[in-house]
Structures are given as C-alpha cells and as structure tokens.
C-alpha positions in Angstrom: -11.7 6.7 19.7 -8.7 7.4 22.0 -5.5 9.1 20.7 -3.9 5.4 20.6 -6.3 3.8 18.7 -5.5 7.0 16.2 -1.9 6.4 16.0 -2.1 2.9 16.0 -4.2 3.7 12.7 -1.4 5.4 10.8 0.9 3.1 11.9 -1.0 0.2 9.9 -2.3 2.5 7.2 2.2 3.7 6.8 2.2 -0.7 7.5 -0.1 -1.3 5.3 1.8 1.6 2.2 5.1 -0.1 3.0 3.9 -4.0 1.7 2.5 -2.5 -1.1 5.3 -1.2 -2.4 7.3 -3.6 -1.4 5.2 -6.2 -3.5 5.5 -3.6 -6.3 9.6 -3.6 -5.9 9.4 -7.7 -6.3 7.1 -8.9 -9.5 8.9 -5.1 -11.2 11.0 -7.7 -13.3 8.2 -10.4 -13.9 6.8 -11.8 -16.9 2.8 -13.2 -16.6 0.1 -13.7 -19.4 -1.8 -10.8 -21.1 -4.7 -10.5 -18.5 -8.6 -10.5 -20.0 -11.3 -9.1 -18.4 -13.8 -11.2 -16.8 -11.5 -14.5 -16.3 -8.1 -13.7 -14.2 -5.2 -17.0 -14.4 -2.7 -17.7 -12.5 -0.3 -16.5 -14.7 -1.5 -13.3 -15.6 0.8 -10.6 -14.9 1.0 -9.1 -12.0 -0.6 -6.0 -11.3 0.5 -3.5 -9.1 -1.2 -2.0 -6.0 -1.2 1.3 -4.5 -3.0 2.1 -1.5 -5.8 4.6 -0.7 -5.7 6.3 2.9 -9.1 8.2 4.4 -10.4 9.4 7.7 -12.7 7.2 8.9 -14.5 10.1 11.4 -18.3 10.7 11.3 -19.6 13.9 11.8 -16.2 16.1 12.9 -14.9 13.5 14.8 -11.3 11.9 14.4 -10.9 8.3 14.3 -8.5 7.1 13.4 -7.0 6.3 9.4 -8.2 3.4 7.4 -7.3 2.3 4.2 -7.6 0.4 0.9 -5.9 -1.6 -1.4 -6.4 -0.4 -4.8 -5.1 -1.8 -8.5 -2.9 0.3 -10.4 -4.2 1.9 -13.5 -2.5 1.0 -16.5 -1.0 -1.8 -14.8 1.1 -3.3 -17.3 2.8 -2.2 -21.1 2.9 -5.9 -23.5 5.7 -6.3 -25.0 7.5 -8.7 -27.6 9.1 -11.8 -26.2 8.1 -14.9 -28.5 10.3 -17.4 -25.3 8.0 -16.5 -22.6 6.2 -19.6 -22.0 3.1 -17.4 -21.3 3.4 -15.5 -24.5 0.6 -15.8 -26.7 0.0 -16.8 -30.2 1.4 -13.3 -31.5 4.6 -13.9 -28.7 3.8 -10.9 -26.8 3.5 -10.9 -22.6 2.9 -8.2 -19.8 5.1 -6.9 -17.7 4.2 -4.5 -14.6 4.2 -0.8 -14.9 6.4 -0.3 -11.6 8.3 2.8 -11.2 11.7 2.2 -9.2 12.2 5.1 -8.1 8.0 5.6 -6.9 7.6 2.8 -5.0 10.8 4.2 -3.2 9.8 7.6 -3.0 6.5 6.1 -1.5 8.0 4.1 1.8 9.6 7.1 2.2 6.3 8.7 2.6 5.3 5.5 4.7 8.2 6.2 7.0 7.8 9.1 8.5 4.4 8.3 8.5 4.5 5.6 10.3 7.5 8.1 12.9 4.2 11.0 13.3 2.0 8.0 13.9 3.6 6.2 16.5 4.5 10.1 18.4 0.7 10.2 18.5 1.0 7.0 20.3 3.9 8.5 22.6 1.6 11.7 23.6 -1.1 9.7 24.3 0.3 7.7 26.4 2.0 10.1 27.8 -1.4 12.8 28.3 -2.9 9.6 30.3 0.1 9.2 32.6 0.1 13.0 33.7 -4.1 12.5 34.1 -3.5 9.4 36.3 -0.7 11.5 38.6 -3.2 14.4 39.3 -6.2 12.2 40.4 -4.0 9.8 42.3 
C-alpha cells in the first residue's frame, strides 16, 4: 500500500469520526421509545455511536487506518415525560446520553487527525515527485 493510500485512509477515518460526533450532537436533545431488546422500532431512541479506529496492516507492514461505528454502551437514560407521544404506559421515554463537551473534543481530535493524514499524503506526493525527478 502506498503512503498516499495510508494518508487517505486516515482522512476517511477522521471524516467518520466527525460524522459520528455530528450525528450525536444533532440527536442530543431528542426523545424516543425505550428500546426493547431484539425488536427495534422506528421510534426507538437514538443510540449514540463512537468510531473505533484500527490498523489494517498485517505482519508489521503499514496499510492504513480502518474504522467501524460502534453503538455506545449505556447510550440512553430514561426520563419521565407522560406528554410525549412515544411515552410508555408509565409515562417514561428515553433520551440519548450525549455529552456535548466530549463530542466537541472528539471533533477537534478528528480535525487534527485529518490534518496529520493530509500531511502524510502531501509528503508522499513530494517523495514521488523527487523520485521521478531523480530518474528523469
């Protein structure tokens, strides 16, 4: 795998982190039905997600960054709101556990990860250009 591909994979992983944090922030003040295990419904509460990044290299060789979206454990709290259209018989609804400060920190981390990965792409391009100039 080329150095440019490795840098691009880091940029994609950073983009995924920003998208996950943005979705979490958008749904921070939403309400939904309390989820029942094994039977998801369209009006279930939003489940916050985190992005887990990992090395996709094998045998000690660098190959880039992979990522996956993982539902956050303990992703919601139950509150009493009997006037909500999604309230259960007890008048309870679920709200996502989203800490805005944590999500903002995650976005700043993703910004710097994206920048660092873009620099890897830039250096890779400069190395290729230097190699071509030496041969030519």
